[in-house]
C-alpha positions as CSV (number, residue, x, y, z in Angstrom):
1,M,82.1,-29.3,150.2
2,V,84.9,-31.8,150.3
3,T,83.9,-35.4,149.5
4,P,84.8,-37.8,152.4
5,L,87.5,-40.3,151.5
6,I,85.5,-43.1,153.2
7,S,81.8,-42.9,153.9
8,V,80.1,-45.7,155.8
9,N,76.3,-45.3,155.8
10,N,74.0,-47.3,158.1
11,I,75.8,-50.6,157.6
12,S,74.8,-53.8,159.3
13,I,76.8,-57.0,159.4
14,S,75.2,-60.4,160.1
15,Y,76.5,-64.0,160.5
16,D,73.9,-66.7,160.3
17,K,71.1,-64.2,161.1
18,N,73.0,-63.0,164.1
19,E,73.5,-59.2,163.6
20,V,76.9,-58.2,165.0
21,V,76.9,-54.6,163.7
22,K,73.7,-52.5,163.3
23,N,73.2,-49.2,161.5
24,L,76.7,-48.0,161.8
25,S,77.7,-44.7,160.1
26,F,80.9,-42.6,160.0
27,Q,82.9,-40.6,157.6
28,L,86.7,-40.2,157.2
29,S,88.6,-37.5,155.4
30,K,92.1,-38.0,153.9
31,G,94.7,-38.2,156.7
32,D,92.2,-39.1,159.5
33,K,93.4,-41.6,162.1
34,A,90.4,-43.5,163.3
35,V,90.2,-46.2,165.9
36,I,87.2,-48.5,166.5
37,T,86.7,-49.3,170.1
38,G,84.2,-51.4,172.1
39,E,83.7,-54.6,174.0
40,S,84.5,-58.0,172.6
41,G,81.8,-59.3,170.3
42,K,80.7,-55.9,169.1
43,G,81.9,-56.6,165.5
44,K,85.0,-54.4,165.5
45,S,87.1,-56.8,163.3
46,S,84.0,-57.5,161.2
47,I,83.9,-53.8,160.3
48,L,87.5,-53.8,159.2
49,N,86.8,-56.9,157.1
50,A,83.8,-55.3,155.5
51,L,85.8,-52.2,154.7
52,A,88.4,-54.4,153.0
53,G,85.7,-56.2,151.0
54,F,86.1,-59.6,152.7
55,V,82.8,-59.6,154.6
56,P,79.5,-58.6,153.0
57,I,77.2,-56.1,154.6
58,S,73.6,-56.9,155.1
59,N,72.4,-53.3,155.0
60,G,73.6,-49.9,154.0
61,N,76.6,-49.0,151.8
62,I,80.3,-48.1,151.9
63,F,81.9,-45.6,149.6
64,F,85.6,-44.9,148.9
65,S,86.0,-41.5,147.2
66,N,82.5,-41.8,145.6
67,I,83.1,-45.4,144.5
68,E,80.7,-47.8,146.1
69,L,82.1,-50.9,147.6
70,L,80.5,-53.4,145.2
71,P,81.9,-56.7,143.9
72,K,82.7,-55.1,140.5
73,Y,84.7,-52.3,142.1
74,I,86.5,-54.3,144.9
75,G,89.7,-54.7,142.9
76,E,89.9,-51.0,142.2
77,I,89.2,-50.1,145.8
78,R,91.7,-52.6,147.2
79,S,94.4,-51.2,145.0
80,N,94.4,-48.2,147.4
81,I,94.3,-50.2,150.6
82,A,96.9,-51.9,152.8
83,W,95.2,-54.4,155.0
84,L,96.8,-56.1,158.0
85,P,94.5,-58.4,160.0
86,Q,95.3,-59.4,163.6
87,E,96.3,-63.0,162.6
88,T,98.4,-63.5,159.5
89,A,99.5,-66.9,158.3
90,L,103.0,-66.7,157.0
91,H,103.9,-69.3,154.4
92,F,107.5,-68.2,154.0
93,D,110.9,-69.4,155.1
94,S,112.8,-66.1,155.5
95,V,111.8,-62.8,156.9
96,K,112.7,-60.9,153.7
97,E,110.1,-63.0,151.8
98,I,107.4,-61.3,153.9
99,I,108.2,-58.0,152.4
100,Y,109.2,-58.9,148.9
101,S,106.2,-61.2,148.4
102,L,104.0,-58.1,148.6
103,F,105.7,-56.7,145.5
104,S,105.5,-59.9,143.5
105,L,101.9,-59.0,142.7
106,H,101.6,-57.4,139.3
107,K,99.8,-54.3,140.6
108,N,102.6,-53.7,143.2
109,K,105.7,-54.4,141.1
110,P,106.2,-50.8,139.9
111,D,106.4,-49.7,143.5
112,T,109.0,-52.2,144.7
113,P,111.2,-50.3,147.2
114,S,114.9,-50.2,147.1
115,K,117.0,-52.0,149.7
116,A,117.9,-48.6,151.1
117,E,114.2,-47.7,151.5
118,I,113.4,-50.9,153.2
119,H,116.4,-50.5,155.6
120,Q,115.4,-46.9,156.4
121,L,111.9,-47.9,157.3
122,L,113.0,-50.8,159.4
123,N,115.3,-48.6,161.3
124,Q,112.5,-46.1,161.9
125,L,110.4,-49.0,163.3
126,N,113.3,-50.1,165.6
127,I,113.9,-53.2,163.6
128,S,117.5,-54.3,162.7
129,P,117.8,-54.9,158.9
130,V,119.8,-58.0,160.0
131,L,116.5,-59.7,160.7
132,L,115.7,-59.8,157.0
133,D,118.1,-62.7,156.6
134,K,116.7,-64.8,159.5
135,E,114.2,-67.6,159.3
136,I,110.6,-66.8,160.4
137,D,110.8,-69.1,163.4
138,E,113.9,-67.3,164.6
139,I,112.1,-64.0,165.4
140,S,109.8,-63.0,168.2
141,G,106.1,-62.2,167.9
142,G,106.8,-58.5,168.4
143,Q,109.4,-58.5,165.6
144,K,107.1,-60.3,163.3
145,Q,104.4,-57.8,164.0
146,R,106.7,-54.9,163.1
147,I,107.9,-56.6,160.0
148,L,104.3,-57.0,158.8
149,L,103.7,-53.3,159.6
150,A,106.8,-52.4,157.6
151,G,105.5,-54.3,154.6
152,A,102.1,-52.6,154.8
153,L,103.7,-49.2,155.0
154,L,106.1,-49.9,152.2
155,L,103.1,-50.4,149.9
156,K,102.4,-46.7,150.2
157,K,98.7,-47.1,149.9
158,E,96.2,-44.3,150.6
159,V,94.4,-46.2,153.3
160,L,95.8,-48.5,156.1
161,I,93.3,-50.9,157.7
162,I,94.8,-52.6,160.7
163,D,93.6,-54.8,163.5
164,E,95.3,-54.6,166.9
165,P,98.6,-53.1,165.5
166,T,100.5,-53.1,168.7
167,S,99.1,-56.2,170.6
168,D,102.4,-58.1,170.6
169,L,104.7,-55.1,171.4
170,D,106.4,-54.0,174.6
171,E,105.6,-50.6,175.9
172,K,108.6,-48.9,174.3
173,N,107.8,-50.2,170.9
174,K,104.0,-49.6,171.3
175,K,104.7,-45.9,171.7
176,L,107.3,-45.8,168.9
177,I,105.0,-47.6,166.4
178,T,101.9,-45.6,167.4
179,D,103.8,-42.3,167.1
180,F,105.2,-43.3,163.7
181,I,102.0,-44.4,162.1
182,L,99.7,-41.8,163.5
183,T,102.0,-38.9,162.3
184,Q,101.9,-40.0,158.7
185,K,100.0,-37.0,157.5
186,E,98.8,-38.3,154.1
187,L,97.9,-41.7,155.3
188,T,94.3,-42.5,156.4
189,V,94.3,-45.1,159.1
190,I,91.4,-47.2,160.4
191,A,92.4,-49.4,163.3
192,V,90.9,-51.6,165.9
193,S,92.8,-51.3,169.2
194,H,92.5,-51.8,172.9
195,D,95.7,-49.9,173.5
196,A,95.2,-46.7,175.6
197,Y,98.0,-44.8,173.9
198,W,96.9,-45.6,170.4
199,I,93.3,-44.7,171.3
200,E,94.4,-41.4,172.9
201,N,96.4,-40.3,169.9
202,S,93.9,-41.2,167.2
203,S,92.0,-38.3,165.7
204,K,88.6,-40.1,165.7
205,N,87.2,-42.7,168.0
206,I,84.4,-44.8,166.6
207,A,82.9,-46.2,169.8
208,L,80.5,-49.2,169.4
């Protein structure tokens, strides 16, 4: 029997004794494209934060390839995860810093992409490489979202955890980004999305 890449077993998440997620279980295999759906206030983003080790669970357990998500293993688990929350504070001047800052971390330095690799991915995401030389405040919200997505993908991690990945995009770019990410065969994706096209094309819907 193949061991699941991610196993979530009866987890609950609480804030100040208010239980926002109760007894949730699901399993994902390598290459699965999962989307978490549900009404506002159901704890969708909290689940992503818990998977990335930023929010503690009050019950149950989470395993990544037989390694339990415990404080002593968080560093090891995160080394295989690219995490992109819905709101990201950008403390940079230029667009290129968004991408290159990811590879300034010691663990990511060996995987620093070449300029050609960066430009190739940007073109695939319908982003002009010219944007790299612009200031952050010169680009639109949709361009910023695609740049952040590009950075997450350039890390080449095993798992991509992403919150509302197409929320700032127009319909054309929503479809392009969805098709690109959800056809990466080796990449396991866990997303929260309200976008009908993303939900329809995901391989698993975790409905809350």
